[in-house]
N, C-alpha and C positions, 0 to 999 in steps of 0.2 A: 163050445170054446168061445164062440162070439159073445154069447150071453154072459159068460163068466168074465170075459175081458171087459165087457161094458160095465159090469158091476164093479170090477176092480178099479176102473177109471173113475167111476162115480165116487167111490170111497176116497180115492186120492185127491180128487178135486175138493171134496168136502173138508179133508184134513188141511189142505192148503188155505182154504177160506178161513178156517178156525184159527190157524197160525197167523194169518194176516190180520185178522181182527184182534188177536191177542197182542201182536206186535204194535198195532195202532194204538190199542189201549195203553200199552206200556209207554209209548211215545207221548201220548196225551198226559199221562201221569207225570212223566219226567218233565215235560214242558210246564206243567202246573207247579212242580217243585221249584224249577228255575225261575219261573215268573214270580212266584211268591217271594223268592229271595230278592228280587229287584223292586218289588212294590213297597213304598214307604208311606208312612202316615204323615199327616201335616205336622205333627209334633216332631217327628224325626227330621223333616226338612228344616224346621225352625232351629232345631238344636245344631244341625250341621252347618247352617248358614251363620250362626253366631261366631264372633271372633274368638281367637285363642285366649287362654288365660292371660291376664295382665302381667307384663314383665317388669320387675322391680330393678331400677337403675341404681347402682351403688358406686361408692368411691371409698378408697382406703383413708383412714386417719393417718396423718403424717406428723413427724416431729422434726421441726427445723426452725431456723431463724426466719421470722416473717417481717417484711418491710412494706410500708404503704408508700407507693410511688406515684408522683405526679409527672406526667409527660407533657412537654411543650417544645416549641421551636425557639431558637434564639439566633442573634446575629453577632458574630465576633468582630470586635473593633477595639481600637486603642482608647486609653483613658482620655487622651486629648487629640483633637484633629484640627489642623491649621490649614487654611486656604490662603495662598499668597499670589497676588497679581501685581508685579512691579509696574510702576508708571513708565512713561517714555523717558529714556535717558536724556540728560541735558545735551542739547545740540543736535539731537536726532529728530527727524520729522515723522518717523513711523516707529511704533513699538513692534519690533520684530525679534523673534527668538533666534539668537545667533550661536547658541551653544547649550548643550544639555550634558551635564557631567555626572548626574545620578539618575539612572534608569528606574523604572517601576520595580518595586521590591527591594531596591538597594537600601542598605543601612546608612544612616547619616549620623555623623558625630559633630560636636561643636567645632566651628571653624571651617567646616567643609564648604567647598564651592559647589553650589547646586546647579546653576545655569547662568546664562548671560542673556541680557536683553539689549538690543541695539549696541552691543559691544561693551556693556557694563555688567559687573558681576552681581549675583545674589548669593549672600553668605549666610550660613546658618549659625546662630548664636544662642546660648542659653539665656532664658529669661521669660517670666510669665506675662510681661507687658508688651503688647504689639507696638511696633514702631508707628508713631503717628505724626512725626515732624522731622525735618532735616535737623541734624545736630551740628551746630557751629561753635567755634571757639568763643568762649564767653558765656555760652548758654548754661543754665543750671536747672535742676529738677530731678524727679524720680527716674526719668528715662536716662539721664546722664549717669545717675548712680547705677542703674542697671547695666549701662555700657561699661562702666568701670569694673563691675563684677565679672562680666563676660570676658573682658580683656585680661583681667587678672587670672581667670580660669585657664586662659590660653597662654599664660606666662608672658604676656605682652605689656602688662601694666603692674607696676610695683608700688603704686602710690605716688605722692608728691603734690597732687592737687587737693584742694578742699573737697570734702565729700559732696558729690552731686554737681561739681563744677567742671566744665570743659576748659581745662587749663593747658599749660605747656606740656606737662607730663602726659596728658590725654592725647595731645597732638602726636607725640612721639609714639605712643602705643598704637594709634590709628595707622601711622606709617608702617609699623611692623605688621599689622594685620593685613594690609593690602599687599605688602611685599610677600607675605606668606602665600597668598592666593595668586600672585603673579599679575596684578593689575596696578596701574598708576593710581596713586592716592588722589581722591577728589579734593579740590581746593576751593576756597571761597573766591579766589581770583581766577577760576577757570583752570585750563590746562597749565600745569607748572606755576600756577599762581600769577600768571602774567597780568591779569586784570588788576591785581592789587599793587603791582610794582610802582606805578606812578605815585600812588598815594603814600606808599612806604618811603619812596625816595624823597618826596616832598616833606614828609615828616622828619626824615633824617636831616635834610637841608635846613629846616626850621630850627632844629636843635643846634646844628653847627653854627648858624648865623647868630642865634641868641648867645651861644657861648662866646663867640667873637666879640659881641657887644659887652659882655661882662668883662672879658679880658681887657678891652679897650678902656672901659670905665675905671678899672683898677689901676691901669697904668697912667691915667690922666690925673689932672689936679681937680677934676670935677667933684662936686660935692657927693656926700653920702646918699643923697636922694636919687641921683642919677644911677649910682651903682645898685641901689636897692631895686630900682625899676628894671634894670637889665637882668638882675637875678630872678625877679618874678617872671619875666618873659621867658627866661631859660627854663624855669620850673614848669611853666605851662607847656612849653614845646616838648619837654621830656614826657610829661603826663599824656599829652596827645599822642606822642609816638608810642608810648607803652600801651595805651588803649587800642590803638590801631593794630599793633602787633598781637595783642591779646585776642582780638576779634577776627583775625585773618589767619589763613593757613589751612592745614588739613581739616576736613569736615567729614561727616557721614550722612549721605542722603538716605532718607527713610526707605527709598525704593531698592536699596542695595543690602538690606538686612532682613532676615526672617528669624524672628525670635520664637523659640520653642520652650515650653515649660519643662520638658523632660527629654532625656536622651538615654539610649540611642533612639533615633526616629526611623521611620520607614517611608519611602516614597510610595504613595498610593496612586497618584496619577501625575502626569507632566506633559506639557506641550511638546511639539515636534520642531526641530530646527528648520528655519526658513518660513515658519508659519507666523501670522500676526498674533499678537498677544490677545488671548481671550480668557476671561475670568471663569473659573480659577485656573491660573497658569500652572501651578503646582500645588498638590495636596499632600500634606505630610501628617502622618499619625505618630504620636509619641507616647511614651509610657507603656506600661504592661498591657497586653491584650486581655480583654475580658468579654463576657457574653451578656448581652442585653436581651431580656425576654419580655415581650408584651403579653401579659396574662390577664384573663378575665377575673373580675373580683371574686367570683365563687371558687376559683382555683387557688387563690392566694390565702384564703381564710386559715388554712392549716400550716402555712409556711412561716418561718422565722429565720432571722440571721443565724448563720452557723450551720445550717442544714447541709448535708452532703449532696452532691450531684454528680452525675456521669455525663460528660460532654462527648458527643459522637459526631464526626464529620463523615457522612457517607461518601462524599466525593474524594476525600483523602484516604478513606479506609482506615481511619485512626480514631482512638478514643483516649480521653484523659479525665481525671477527676477534678472536682472543684467544690466550692462552698458558696452559699448565698452570703453576700456582703452588704446588700442594701435592698430594701423594698420601698418603692416610691409611692407617693400618694395617688389617689384616684385621678386619672387624667383623661381628657378627651381632646383629640387633635382638632384644631380650628382652622378655618380659612376665611378670607375676606369674602363677603357676599358680593353678588354681581353688581349691586347698587353702590358698593363701597361703604355700606353702613357697618354696624358692629359685626365682629367675627361670628361665624356660625359653626356649629359642630359638623365635622366631616367624617365621623366614624363612631364606633362603639367605645364606651369607656373601658379603660384598662389600667393596670398598675405595672410599672416597669420594675422588673426584678433583675438585679445584677448578680451574676455568678462569676466569681474570680477563680481561675484555674489554680490548682495546688502548685504546679510547676509552670514556669514561664513558657508560653507558646511560641513556636517559631513563626517567622513572617508569613509562611505559607498558609497559616490559619486566618490571617487577616481578611475580613470581609466574607468569611465562610458562613453559609446558613447551616446551622447544626441542630441536632436533636439533643434535648436536655431532659434527663430523668432525675428528678429531685426526690430524695428519700425523706418524706414528710414525717415518718415515724418508723421505729424499728424495735423489735423486742430485744432485751439485753442478752438473751441466750435462746436456746432451742425451746420451742413450745409446741403443744398439740395444735394442729390446724386441720380444718375441714373446709370443703367448698361452701361458699355462701348459700347455695341452694340446699344444703343439708340442714340448715337451721330452721326451726319452726317456733313461732311465738304463740302461746296459748292465751285464752281469755283471762287466765289467772295471772298473766304477766310473766310466766316462766318461759325460758327458752330451752328447747330440747332438740336432741338429735335422735333419730331412729336407728338403732344398731341391729344389724342382721346377724343371727347366730348361724352356726354351721348347718343346722337342720332347716334353715329358712325362716325360723320364727323371729319376730321383731320385738324389741323392747325399747321403750323411751328412756333416754338418759338426760337428766337435767344438766345444763352447762351454763357457765358464765362467759359470754363473749368478750374478747379483748379487742385489739386493733385489727383492722382489715387491710388487705392489700392484694392486688393482682388476682382478685376473685376468691380469696380465702379469708377465713376468720380464725383468729386465735380463740381457743376454747379451753375452759377449765371445768372438769366434771365436779358436780356439787356433792352428791352422796353415792355415786356409783363409779365403777371403774370404766375408763376409756383408755385404751392402749393403742400405740402405733400398730397399724396393720388391720385394726378392726374395720369392718365395712359398715358404712352409714348410707341410708337411703338419700338419694339426691333427686329422685323423680320416678315416675311410672309411665 
């Protein structure tokens, strides 16, 4: 039994060894298969390291109105701007602002009282010529003619004096003007004309005395020679009196008038009550508001009067339309050199382009910095358009676009380009079809 048991144990051990060896061999074989699956040749590594196939970027062909737009900045301002700084009023030692009657942004009409300096008024009147002298009775000239027109517009003057002459009718009109604004009329003789009273009285006395001499000569038996001399004396006295009357009385100091070429006007800036007068004391803008754009010469090449524009104020959150009304010459700002020699350039050359709004702008637009989009060209109707990057120019001079079919195949279509704008080109196919919705290659 012992011997048989030993033999049985030996056979069992032998079978176990055989199974172990077989299992090990199986594992080695399986490891070889797995290892073979992970082992790659250099060619495989290079192929897998290469990038993916190139992706074709496309865009759709559109049909719409195409516009070429030039974008710039502009400053809103009135057609005319006037700066006024009145001189010290007569009899005042200091030029001081004593009243402000039109605040910043206020509308100004002809005849309006703007402010007062040292107790004297500043009145707005219509006229293109700035006041440059005091106007006194007996004066004549274009400035007096302008005063006549201004007073006539306010219904204070209905004629009566020779054109451009400051006569009796003008005096009466000046009195009416100052009565309207509530101030005493200025006079050649000072307050209430007191300074002229002695001379006027003396002239009246001279006339009276001369008349008495004529009366006496006529009543006496004196000869005709004495009577004639008395009459000549009387005539001279009357002429002197008339000349004195004609050159005295109501006048208009230049410091009390602000002439504006157009109304209504707007107060742009004004001094404060109680402050000394500093130039400019008041700035007035008149006429319609417009936009001035300083543009580089290369921007202006395609522009012309009449082109449409869109005006946008970001701060106001508002937009309006307009048109180009003028394109100025090439300009360079200059400034005096430090040595006081000839002026020198102080910036790049530019051309001033004026854009006039289609509808009048409100005063809130005045002095705004705005964005201006000018339509330099526009197709008359809808056209086929593609991105600029879709166009290719060949060595043969032909322009083409590459159209991608549904299966990914590409074909070249010859086109004639038209206007461009906002990154797109108008295109017209030459011999092939190109329809809205077609996809064209714009890059890879």
